[in-house]
C-alpha positions in Angstrom: -17.6 14.4 35.0 -14.1 14.2 33.5 -15.4 13.2 30.1 -17.4 16.4 29.9 -14.2 18.5 30.2 -13.5 19.9 26.7 -9.8 20.3 27.5 -9.4 16.6 28.5 -11.4 15.5 25.5 -9.2 17.6 23.2 -6.0 16.2 24.7 -7.3 12.6 24.4 -8.3 13.2 20.8 -4.9 14.7 20.1 -3.1 11.7 21.5 -5.3 9.4 19.4 -4.6 11.4 16.3 -0.8 11.3 17.0 -1.0 7.5 17.5 -3.0 7.0 14.2 -0.5 9.2 12.4 2.4 7.1 13.8 0.7 3.8 12.8 -0.1 5.2 9.4 3.6 6.2 8.8 4.7 2.7 10.0 2.3 1.0 7.6 3.5 3.2 4.7 7.0 2.1 5.5 6.0 -1.6 5.4 4.1 -1.0 2.1 7.2 0.6 0.6 9.5 -2.2 1.8 7.1 -4.8 0.3 6.9 -2.9 -3.0 10.7 -2.7 -3.3 11.0 -6.4 -2.5 8.5 -7.2 -5.2 10.3 -5.1 -7.7 13.6 -6.8 -6.9 12.0 -10.2 -7.3 10.4 -9.1 -10.6 13.9 -8.0 -11.8 15.4 -11.4 -10.9 14.4 -13.8 -13.7 15.1 -16.8 -11.5 12.2 -16.0 -9.1 9.2 -18.1 -10.1 5.9 -16.3 -10.2 7.4 -12.8 -10.5 7.0 -11.9 -14.1 8.9 -8.9 -15.3 7.0 -5.6 -15.4 5.3 -4.8 -18.7 4.1 -1.5 -20.1 0.4 -1.2 -20.8 -0.6 1.5 -23.3 -4.1 1.7 -21.8 -3.2 2.7 -18.3 0.1 4.5 -19.0 2.5 1.8 -17.8 3.1 -0.7 -15.0 1.5 -4.0 -14.6 -2.2 -4.6 -14.0 -3.5 -4.9 -10.5 -3.0 -8.5 -9.0 -6.8 -8.9 -8.9 -7.2 -8.0 -12.5 -8.3 -11.0 -14.7 -6.2 -11.7 -17.7 -7.4 -10.2 -21.0 -9.1 -12.7 -23.3 -9.5 -12.9 -27.0 -13.3 -13.0 -26.5 -13.7 -16.5 -27.6 
């Protein structure tokens, strides 16, 4: 059987690994473009819903994660 051939299997897995690496690199590019776009929007005070970045002493800077709930006074 062709599937039992270690050489063919190695070549198939190599192609799959190359495809995954290409797709990963493409996704990283999209993430970086999105991050840069968000930072531009945050820098533009006229964009609603894009508050300027604030430094947080607890985590070393940056803004909290979008899913992080707002900090409350406890009461």
